[in-house]
C-alpha positions as CSV (number, residue, x, y, z in Angstrom):
1,M,31.2,-9.0,-14.9
2,D,29.9,-11.1,-12.1
3,R,28.0,-9.6,-9.2
4,A,31.0,-9.8,-6.8
5,V,33.1,-7.8,-9.2
6,A,30.4,-5.3,-9.8
7,F,30.0,-4.7,-6.1
8,L,33.7,-4.5,-5.7
9,C,33.8,-1.8,-8.4
10,L,31.3,0.2,-6.4
11,G,33.4,-0.5,-3.3
12,L,36.4,0.9,-5.2
13,L,34.5,4.1,-5.8
14,L,33.9,4.4,-2.1
15,G,37.5,3.8,-1.4
16,V,39.7,1.2,-3.2
17,G,41.6,1.4,-6.4
18,G,40.9,0.6,-10.0
19,C,38.5,-1.9,-11.6
20,A,38.0,-3.1,-15.2
21,S,34.5,-3.7,-16.6
22,S,32.8,-3.6,-19.9
23,E,29.8,-1.6,-20.8
24,A,28.0,-4.7,-21.9
25,D,28.1,-6.5,-18.6
26,A,28.1,-3.5,-16.2
27,P,25.0,-3.3,-14.0
28,E,22.9,-0.2,-14.6
29,L,23.0,2.5,-12.0
30,G,19.8,4.2,-11.0
31,E,18.2,7.5,-10.8
32,R,15.7,8.6,-8.2
33,S,12.8,11.1,-8.3
34,Q,13.0,14.5,-6.8
35,E,11.2,13.2,-3.7
36,A,12.1,9.8,-2.2
37,I,11.6,7.4,-5.0
38,A,14.4,5.6,-6.9
39,T,15.0,3.0,-9.6
40,N,17.1,0.0,-9.4
41,G,19.6,-2.1,-11.0
42,L,22.3,0.4,-10.9
43,S,19.5,0.7,-13.6
44,T,16.4,2.6,-12.4
45,N,14.4,2.2,-9.0
46,G,12.8,4.2,-6.2
47,L,12.5,6.2,-8.1
48,S,16.1,5.2,-8.1
49,T,17.6,2.3,-10.1
50,N,19.0,-1.1,-9.2
51,G,21.7,-3.5,-10.2
52,L,24.9,-3.7,-8.0
53,S,27.2,-6.2,-6.5
54,T,30.3,-5.8,-4.1
55,N,32.8,-7.7,-2.1
56,G,34.6,-5.1,0.0
57,L,35.9,-1.6,0.5
58,S,39.2,-0.2,1.7
59,T,40.2,3.4,1.9
60,N,41.5,6.1,-0.4
61,G,40.2,9.1,-2.3
62,L,36.4,9.0,-1.9
63,S,36.5,7.0,1.3
64,T,38.7,9.7,2.9
65,N,37.3,12.8,1.2
66,G,33.8,11.7,0.3
67,L,32.2,13.6,-2.5
68,S,33.9,16.9,-1.6
69,T,35.8,18.9,-4.1
70,N,39.0,17.4,-2.7
71,G,37.7,13.9,-3.1
72,L,36.7,14.4,-6.7
73,A,40.0,16.2,-7.5
74,A,42.0,13.3,-6.1
75,T,44.2,11.4,-8.5
76,S,42.8,8.1,-7.1
77,F,39.3,9.2,-8.2
78,K,40.5,10.1,-11.7
79,N,42.3,6.9,-12.0
80,W,39.3,4.9,-10.9
81,F,36.9,6.7,-13.2
82,N,39.1,6.3,-16.3
83,G,40.5,2.9,-15.3
84,N,37.3,1.1,-16.0
85,A,36.8,-0.4,-19.5
86,S,33.8,2.0,-19.9
87,V,33.5,5.6,-18.6
88,T,29.8,5.1,-19.2
89,Y,29.9,2.5,-16.4
90,S,31.9,4.9,-14.1
91,D,29.4,7.7,-14.8
92,M,26.5,5.3,-13.9
93,V,28.1,4.3,-10.6
94,M,28.7,7.9,-9.7
95,K,25.1,8.8,-10.3
96,Y,24.1,6.1,-7.9
97,V,26.5,7.0,-5.1
98,V,25.7,10.7,-5.3
99,A,22.0,10.0,-5.5
100,C,22.2,8.0,-2.3
101,A,24.6,10.3,-0.4
102,L,23.3,13.8,-1.2
103,P,19.8,15.3,-0.8
104,A,17.7,16.5,-3.7
105,G,18.7,19.9,-4.9
106,Q,22.4,19.3,-4.4
107,T,24.8,18.1,-7.2
108,R,28.3,17.1,-7.8
109,V,30.0,18.3,-11.0
110,W,33.3,16.9,-12.2
111,T,35.3,17.5,-15.4
112,N,37.3,14.6,-16.5
113,P,40.9,16.0,-16.9
114,T,41.7,13.2,-19.4
115,T,38.8,13.8,-21.8
116,G,37.5,17.2,-20.9
117,V,33.9,15.9,-20.5
118,T,31.9,17.4,-17.6
119,Y,29.6,15.2,-15.6
120,T,26.8,16.3,-13.3
121,W,25.4,14.0,-10.7
122,P,22.3,15.0,-8.7
123,G,21.6,14.1,-5.1
124,R,18.4,12.3,-4.2
125,L,18.1,10.7,-0.7
126,G,20.6,12.6,1.5
127,L,21.8,9.5,3.4
128,A,25.5,10.5,3.9
129,T,25.7,14.3,3.7
130,A,28.7,14.8,6.1
131,W,30.7,12.2,4.2
132,A,29.7,13.8,0.9
133,Q,31.1,17.1,2.2
134,G,34.5,15.6,3.0
135,S,34.1,14.4,6.6
136,A,35.0,10.8,7.6
137,A,31.9,8.7,7.2
138,T,30.1,7.9,10.5
139,V,29.0,4.4,11.2
140,A,25.4,5.5,10.6
141,E,26.4,7.0,7.2
142,Q,28.3,3.9,6.2
143,Q,25.2,1.7,7.1
144,R,22.7,3.9,5.3
145,L,24.8,4.3,2.1
146,S,25.5,0.5,2.1
147,A,21.8,-0.2,2.4
148,C,21.0,2.2,-0.4
149,L,23.5,0.6,-2.8
150,A,22.2,-2.9,-2.0
151,A,18.6,-1.8,-2.4
152,H,19.4,-0.8,-6.0
153,V,20.7,-4.2,-7.0
154,N,18.9,-5.9,-9.8
155,K,20.7,-9.1,-10.9
156,L,18.7,-9.2,-14.1
157,G,19.6,-5.6,-15.0
158,Y,16.0,-4.4,-15.3
159,S,14.9,-0.9,-14.3
160,V,12.2,-1.2,-11.7
161,P,10.8,1.8,-9.8
162,I,11.0,1.4,-6.0
163,S,10.0,3.5,-3.1
164,V,12.9,3.8,-0.7
165,R,11.9,4.5,3.0
166,G,13.9,5.0,6.1
167,R,15.9,7.8,7.8
168,D,18.2,10.3,6.1
169,S,21.2,12.1,7.6
170,T,19.0,14.6,9.5
171,G,17.4,11.7,11.4
172,G,14.1,12.4,9.8
173,A,12.1,10.1,7.6
174,I,13.0,10.3,3.9
175,P,10.4,12.5,2.4
176,M,7.7,10.8,0.3
177,A,6.4,12.2,-3.0
178,S,2.8,13.0,-3.5
179,G,0.9,9.8,-4.2
180,E,4.0,7.6,-3.4
181,A,2.3,5.6,-0.7
182,T,-0.6,4.8,-3.0
183,D,1.6,4.1,-6.1
184,F,3.9,1.8,-4.2
185,P,1.7,-0.4,-2.0
186,E,3.6,-3.7,-2.2
187,K,6.0,-4.5,0.6
188,E,9.3,-5.8,-0.6
189,A,12.4,-5.9,1.6
190,C,14.7,-4.5,4.2
191,F,18.4,-3.9,3.3
192,F,21.1,-3.4,5.8
193,G,24.8,-4.0,6.5
194,N,28.1,-2.2,6.1
195,L,30.2,-2.3,2.9
196,F,32.9,-0.1,4.4
197,T,33.8,-2.9,6.8
198,T,33.9,-6.7,6.6
199,E,30.5,-7.0,8.3
200,G,28.7,-7.8,5.1
201,I,25.5,-6.8,3.4
202,Y,22.0,-8.3,4.0
203,V,18.5,-8.4,2.7
204,G,15.3,-9.7,4.2
205,N,11.8,-10.3,2.8
206,D,9.0,-8.0,3.8
207,R,6.5,-10.4,2.2
208,V,6.6,-13.9,0.7
209,L,5.8,-14.4,-3.0
210,R,3.0,-16.9,-3.8
211,K,4.0,-19.8,-6.1
212,D,2.3,-18.0,-9.0
213,E,4.1,-14.7,-8.4
214,S,7.5,-13.5,-9.6
215,T,9.5,-10.3,-10.0
216,T,12.7,-9.1,-11.6
217,R,13.7,-7.9,-8.1
218,G,14.9,-11.4,-7.3
219,C,17.6,-10.4,-4.9
220,A,15.0,-9.0,-2.5
221,L,11.8,-11.1,-2.9
222,S,11.8,-14.8,-2.9
223,A,9.1,-17.4,-3.1
224,K,10.4,-19.3,0.0
225,G,11.0,-16.4,2.4
226,T,13.8,-18.2,4.0
227,G,17.6,-17.6,3.8
228,E,18.0,-19.5,0.5
229,D,20.7,-18.5,-2.0
230,T,19.1,-16.0,-4.3
231,G,22.2,-15.8,-6.6
232,C,23.0,-12.2,-5.5
233,A,26.3,-12.7,-3.6
234,P,27.7,-10.9,-1.7
235,I,24.2,-9.9,-0.6
236,V,23.1,-12.5,2.0
237,H,19.4,-13.3,2.3
238,V,18.5,-13.6,5.9
239,G,14.8,-14.5,5.8
240,Q,12.0,-12.3,7.0
241,C,12.5,-8.7,8.1
242,A,10.2,-9.2,11.0
243,T,12.5,-11.7,12.6
244,L,15.5,-9.4,12.7
245,C,14.1,-5.8,12.5
246,T,12.0,-3.4,14.4
247,R,9.6,-0.9,12.8
248,D,9.6,2.8,13.5
249,A,6.9,4.3,15.7
250,T,4.6,5.0,12.8
251,H,5.1,1.5,11.3
252,S,6.1,3.1,8.0
253,F,9.5,1.4,7.6
254,W,12.0,-0.8,9.4
255,E,14.1,1.4,11.7
256,R,16.7,-1.1,13.0
257,C,17.9,-4.6,12.2
258,V,20.3,-6.8,14.2
259,V,22.6,-9.4,12.8
260,N,25.5,-11.0,14.5
261,G,24.9,-8.8,17.5
262,I,25.4,-5.6,15.4
263,T,22.5,-3.1,15.1
264,Y,22.1,-1.5,11.6
265,Q,20.1,1.4,10.2
266,P,18.2,-0.3,7.3
267,L,16.3,1.0,4.3
268,T,12.9,-0.4,3.5
269,T,11.6,-0.8,-0.1
270,Q,8.2,-1.1,-1.6
271,L,7.1,-1.8,-5.2
272,R,4.3,-0.9,-7.6
273,S,1.7,-3.6,-7.9
274,Q,2.4,-4.1,-11.6
275,D,6.0,-5.0,-10.9
276,I,5.0,-8.2,-9.1
277,Y,3.9,-10.6,-11.9
278,S,1.3,-13.4,-11.6
279,C,0.9,-16.5,-13.7
280,G,-2.6,-16.0,-15.2
281,D,-2.3,-12.3,-16.0
282,G,-2.1,-13.0,-19.8
283,T,1.5,-11.9,-20.3
284,C,4.5,-14.2,-20.4
285,Q,7.0,-12.2,-18.3
286,V,10.8,-12.6,-18.4
287,T,10.6,-14.3,-15.0
288,E,8.0,-16.8,-16.1
289,S,8.4,-20.1,-18.0
290,C,6.3,-22.2,-20.3
291,G,4.7,-25.4,-19.0
292,T,1.4,-27.0,-18.1
293,G,0.8,-25.6,-14.6
294,K,-0.1,-22.4,-12.7
295,T,3.2,-21.5,-11.1
296,Y,5.5,-18.8,-12.3
297,D,8.1,-21.4,-13.5
298,N,5.4,-23.6,-15.1
299,C,2.8,-21.2,-16.5
300,A,0.6,-22.5,-19.1
301,S,-1.9,-19.6,-19.3
302,D,0.7,-17.0,-19.9
303,C,3.6,-18.8,-21.7
304,L,1.7,-21.8,-23.1
305,A,3.0,-25.4,-23.0
306,C,6.7,-25.7,-23.9
307,G,7.2,-26.2,-27.6
308,T,3.9,-24.6,-28.7
309,T,3.3,-21.1,-30.1
310,R,0.2,-18.9,-30.2
311,K,-1.7,-18.8,-33.4
């Protein structure tokens, strides 16, 4: 499944129809720690997880009824869940949506009427609580949920812990776990946009990688720091967060970003130091290549010269 189709499937969950996918090519959906961390990839980041893609939303079941009892009981939801090639994929997407929308301590439980299997999906970040209770999603909830889904994209499908920062549905800062600020010191990105509309979804760099650095979080961090194509469509890379966004009063996260004259509520992500790799650290990472130089794509010290092997 390509990234556009994967994001579409997530879009379908938030409101469209059915979508076919295979377990082998489905992006992983993440889980987040009890506090404010997630892992990415629709895999594992923040401690949530990343790995999405999407190209649009319309309205039906979940879009109308959110994650309320009525929404999960809707025929459209059952058809979506069972209509994918893999219910494992559907389960993974639901874990992600619920984790973003509901706060820690709340869950959604659903028994598949087709198979009799019961699924339990825990909340994590509390970004769209009214929508999750059955109200129409406000613009702010649409933006926060869209940013959360985008933040958990990992085009390589790897699980990478991320710290997710911003404001939740109460207007307060997403709570941070004990030691989270210390454990996740590396600035990464700002995510914003609206997947419920045709406005699009965006990411900006919060730092620029050196030529010797790389990360599996390639949709967010780039070596150039400009608006180049990172291969994560429909997520559009818009350069540096600082050129489009304004920090909150404590300078802890980006509080608003403006694109095309529209103001968005973004989410800010930070990484652990060990998840940004450096040519010269002695390990040939999946993002590094053999060669004769010192850059991540030509790393002699870690990956040796091409065509040679370690003795």
